[in-house]
Phi, psi and omega in degrees: 000326185256020183301329181273006184232035175294342178281353180270146181289149177243000185249041181285096185259350184273179178232002181225121186226142168274121184218132178285156182305315185285345181266002182301321178299319177293320180296317179298320178296322173300317180294324182299326178298326186267315193254346176073311178233114183233153177234125179250129185265114179271161179284331183200175181292328179300313178296321182298311185287326177294317179295321179300315179301315182295320178295320179297325177294317181287321188217072189303331187277353181287143177276122179242123176261134179244127174233083180284169171292157172299137182262044178212165174296130182292146174066019185254182177272016177247132178270159169300159176295161177301318182298316183298311180296324178295315181299319185291308183294329176297315179298314184295313180293320182292317179301322182293334185242011189289138178243013182281131181292321181240130175204158178231130174255127173248126183217183179235166177296320179300314183297321182287336177283322185280129178291165185217187183302138177308134183302323183298337177276339182256337179297129181058024180273070176210160178233119178259119176266118179238116182299336184277340180260322182091155179207147183289128177299322178296323180290323177299309178301321180295318181298312185292325178285334181271352182238034168082009180288142183262127176281129181224173179280322182227125182283125179236321185243166176297153178072022173245154175216158180217143179234121178228095185061241182266013180249129178239121176255134182221133175242101179277149178297341186271351188244153181282330180230154174287158178250156179236117179260123172263118185243157172221114187066238184256009184247151174266120180276323179204155177226126184232155166262147181224161178280119183295339181275305182276342184066013180272141178291145184255316179190161175280145177226160184255333182223144176209146181242139180245128176236168179303157185282333179198184183284345173266111183268094186277102179217182185302319182292315184287326177293320174301315176297319180300312181300315180296311182296320180302312183290323177296324181280346181053052177294128185259151169075013182232032183298318183295315180300318179300313181295317183292315178292326177300330177276002178086019181265124178277090187283163173293131181087015181298337182299336179296342178255014189310309186298333188266009170276345184228170176295319174195157176272159178264151169294127184301321184298339181293343178288339194243036182296333183273359184260143172275122183273139175236131182203172179292153176300333183268027186300324177305309182296321180295321178297313183295320179298314178297321179298312179301324181290319179294315182297320178299322179292321177301317183300330178286336182261306178025093173256204183274359179272125182300139174305331181293341177283335182271319190235156170277139176296142183301320179300323181292316182293320177299318180295323181296312182295318178299317180296334179285355188046067191289158169276120184256135181230158177209152174253013180270354176053065176278152186288338181284348185255149173291129181272099182268318179232146181225148176287147175266097188276347189259016175285144177241150177299142177271112183240343183202177184294325179298319180295328176297313180300314179298323179294317181291323174298317177301319180291334182303328181293340178265347192297326183283324190238007182222148167278145181240118180245131172265117178267112187246157179281324185198180185293333180294317176297321180297311181302324180293320179288323179301330179293337179302331188260008175262170182247036186234015182276337183164176184291326181296334185296332178296344180290339179276142177292125184298324181294325177295316181298314180297320181300314176296314181304324181298332182267357186268137167220168186235146180218124178275099190209153182274093176232128181262326184235135180294155181204161173240134182253102178292146179216148176273356177281188181296317187242148170250195182221137174237125178245121183247119182277134179297340177293329176288335180272323188242357184089185182276077181234158172241119183266131182234151171284124179232148178241137180293137177265126179266120178265124181280000000 
């Protein structure tokens, strides 16, 4: 798995590192070699998804769990999007049953503060349909109806299902495509994945997994708890919501009643005891800031459910992370921290052929002991850089020693990845790593293939 990352250190024995923002994916992969299961706490969802994409580009085979913040106003009559709920419940159920030797969890401070479904209710809460073993149609129907799936005429989104005669369509949060079961009587004759847009079958499959639709498991037991708790708390002004949920309807904004569907919620961080945490040096302040933000939103809503039922106290989360002996990182380059990655501040914009020659001479100092990766936005940017190493740009190019150019070229590779600032990754191994962002060479531009239009 790590064959392409021999230039990264494997002897990270410290707990405090200076790391540039853009080098974080490579840094996490280095930690993965040592700790196997790591969790990085992002500041927000934008950072989380950007980091996830870069990690998938660098190491496609790695298992990445994502637990983003809710993408809706907290405590409101608006629910998170289907995609957000699916990603979250997939992470929680998968972590509890994960058999992956190496994995990375990406989450946010908000997500760790907000409590979630009791672990005992989500552990092993999945249904695996295996064509070689067979499965009861009645059990499948019971699982999807007891775990929040919405019955529709045509399945388009995750957490939906449809039944048309002997055909059952299901789109689980754990799968990339919905499945179509062709049944006869009580047996499954075939199982296929299909395109939710065209509704056309794509291929036959042997195994598929179904997990709950969200963290709220709306079934007879949870609805009964909801009704009892609602009445005991004497919640006012929510009579319509009470009646609809009592009928088993997952209304918009149902999350505002999250705590009263269960005896109590679990601290979200308790799901991740086996992970090594990585976070900013300022994680204490970030957690308190997130807590204050959540509490301020609660005060606008404030029903009869205590805020303590919704969130973990900041002190408890801070103590948990401290007990975990976290890896702390900063991009402020303090003297007390090991300097693992540094920005390349002496790069100049490429504006002419002379600048290209100077740039190749600059790269030559890295050619012996570093891998050189150009992080590009697209193929056009890549092609432009590749021309630096040809001898067809002009007469002045011949002034460079061809052997020098070839030496540098041998150490160069390209990666289409979102990196804004170049950096150098120092290593105690034989080789280190230099990543050069095309934005540092050409400025903040997007290069596109364009064709001239001929007007008749």
